[in-house]
N, C-alpha and C positions, 0 to 999 in steps of 0.2 A: 504494500500500500504506500503510495507516494504521500509525503507530508509537505505541506507548504509552510515556510517560515520566511517572513519578510518578503513575500512575493516570489519565492523560489521553491519549486517542487524538487524534492530529493527522495532518494530511496535508501533505507537502511541496508539493503542488499549490497550497496556499493560503499559500505563503510570500511574502507581499507586505508592504511597509512599512506599518505601522500597522494591518494587519488581524489581528485576534485571533479564534481559533476553537478548538474542542475538544469532545470527547465525554467525559463522565464515565464512571467505572466504579464498581464496588462499593467501591473504596478510599474514596470520598467518601460512600457510603451512598445512601439513597433520596432522589432529587431532588424528591419531593413534600414533603419536610420542609424548611421554610423555613430553619432554621439550617444544615442540611447543604448546602443549595443556596447559601447565602451563603458558606460556606467554599470551595466549588468555584469560585464566581465570583471570590472574593478571590485564589485561587491563580493565576488568569489575569490578575489586575490589573483586573478588570471591576467597575464600580460597579453595585450591585444596583438602584439607582434608575433605571438606563437600560434595565433588562430589560423586554422585551415577550414575553408568553406567549400561547398559543392554547388555546382550550377543547378542541379535538381531538374531533370528533364523528363521525369516520369518513365524511366527505363530501369534497367537492372545492372548497370555497369558499376563495378567496385574498383576504386583506385587505392593502391598501396602507397601510403604517404611516406615521404622522406623529409629530412630536415630542411631541404631546399624548397619545400612546398609551403613553409610558414609564411603567412601574410597573403596567401593566394586564394583565389576561387578556382577550383579545379573544374574545367569544362567537361560537359557531357557525362557526368556521373551523378548517381543518387546514393552512393555509399563510399565510406572511407574506412580503411583499417590502418593500424600503425603499431609497430613493435618498438617499444621504448628503447631509446639508445641515448647515450650521453656523449656529446661531441666534445665537451670541455667541462671543467669544474664549474664554470659560470653559466653553462647552457640552461635555458629556461624551458626546454622541452617542447612538446607539441600538444595543441588543444584541437580536438576534432569537434565539428559543430553540425547541426541540422536545423533547418527552418521548417515550421509547419503551421497550418491553420485549418485543421480537421484531419489531414493525413496523419499517418502513424509514424512518430519518431521512435526509433529503436536505438538503444545504446547497449554496448556489451563490453565486458572486461574479463580477461584472464589474469588474475592477480599474481599467479605463479610465473607465467611466461612474460608477464607485463605487456600484454597485447590488448589494444582497445579497438572498438569499431562503432560506427554509427551508420544508420541508413534512414532515408526518407522513403516511406512506403505508402504511396498513394494507392488507389485501386489498381492501377496498371502495374506498379511495382510489386504489389502484393500478389497479383495473379501471375507475375513472372518469378515469384518466390525469391525476392531480393533478400529477405531475412535469412533464408537458408544459405544464400550465396555469400552473405557477410560472414556467417559462421565458418563456412568452408574456406574463405579467404583468411580468416584468423588462424585456422588450423594450418594453412600453408605457411604461416609465419612462425609456427612453432607451438601454437596453443593445443591443449588437450580438451576435447569437448566436455569432459566431466568437470573441468576447472572453470568453465565459462559461466559467468553470470550475465543475465539479460534484464534490462528494464524497458518496458513498453510504455512510452510516455503518453501525455494527454492527447486524445484524439476523439473524433466523433464516434459515438457508441452505436451499437446495433439497433437500439430503439429509435434512433434519429436518422440513420443513414438509409433513406428510402432510395431505391434504384428501379430502373426499368427492367423488363424481361430480358433484354439482350445482355445487360450487365450481370444479372443474377444467373443467367445461363453460363456465363464465363466462369463465375465463381464455383458453380456446381460442377463444371467440367474440370476445373483445376483442383478442387477439394472434394472429390467424390465420396470419400470415406467418412465425412463428418456431417452430422445433421444439425449442428448448432451454429452454422455460419450464415446460411440463407434461410429465411423464414417468411411466411405469409401472415400478415395481421390485418384483419378486416379488408381483405382483398388487395392489400398493398404489399409490395415486396421490400424486404429490408436485408441488409448485409452487415454482419459483425466483422468489420475489417480487422479489428484488434485480435479477435479470436482466431481469425485465419492465420495471422502472423504467429500467434501463440502455438497453434498446431504445427506450423512449419518448423519452428526451432525445437519443439518437443520431438518431432520426427527424426531429428539428427542426434538425439541422445542427450540434449540438455535436460537436466533434472528439473522437475516441477518446482522444487523448493529453491531453485536457482533462477527463477523467473518472477519478476515483480511487474504486475500490470494493475493499474488502478481503474477499474470499471466505473467508478463514480466520477472520474475526471473527464466527463464528456465536454468537448469544446463547444458543442452546439447548445447544450443545456446550461453551461456555465459561461455564457458569453460576456458576463460582467467581469470575469477574471481571465478568460482565455479568448483568443481570436478564433473566429469561425468563418470560413469562406461561405458556407451555406447560409449563415445568418446575414453576412454583410453583402455578399455578391460582389460584383465589380462596380467601382474600383475596390479592391480588397482593403479592408480596414487596417489590417496589420498581421504580423506573424510573431509567434513565439520562437525561442531558440533553445535547443538543448546543447550542452557542451560537456565534454569529458576529457580528462588528461591527467598526467602525473606531474605534480608540482615538485620543483627542486627545493631543497632546504638550504 
């Protein structure tokens, strides 16, 4: 269960020495704004110069981050992974980030191998199984599945995410073994996009107790605290940001 303190959502599952993480809220404003983003990062004690962002194009490409990516927006990707390395005694490390406003932000850490990952899972990325691909990319960097912890951040819930038949059919095709992702209520179709991603990471062997998902943190229902594309429409009112990284002492 994610807990919000001073406008920041955090998970006890990520309570490891030197690991910093959090999801912003409307308390900090729209994370597309550079100044507001800087204030959010500063509240976590994170240096803006270490931030790595992703373009987020609603696909399934995962980029393996290096120290040279700090301060950049990586084009054409919806996922980032990084194995912690120290370039020098004064190195400030790498901070991975993800922006959302209804889509599913997923963050992961292997505290043993010191590997982190983030993905932006919209409906397209979810049906392309981007969450699984993030875990697989972390394993390629030296992670062991049994050591990986996953946090599924604030997103639109299954009770609010109404879809058409075409989209529901895609989910049923991609997740045929699960009956709790697509459902019909009063003649309308809904998809639990968070649960779809939960099933995906579980299928790779992530332990249930190593996954934290807050089903009460629906962006659509809590539009006073979180940004929702479905609530605001275009122009989009704003985005929240999730960040994760190892701090240097």
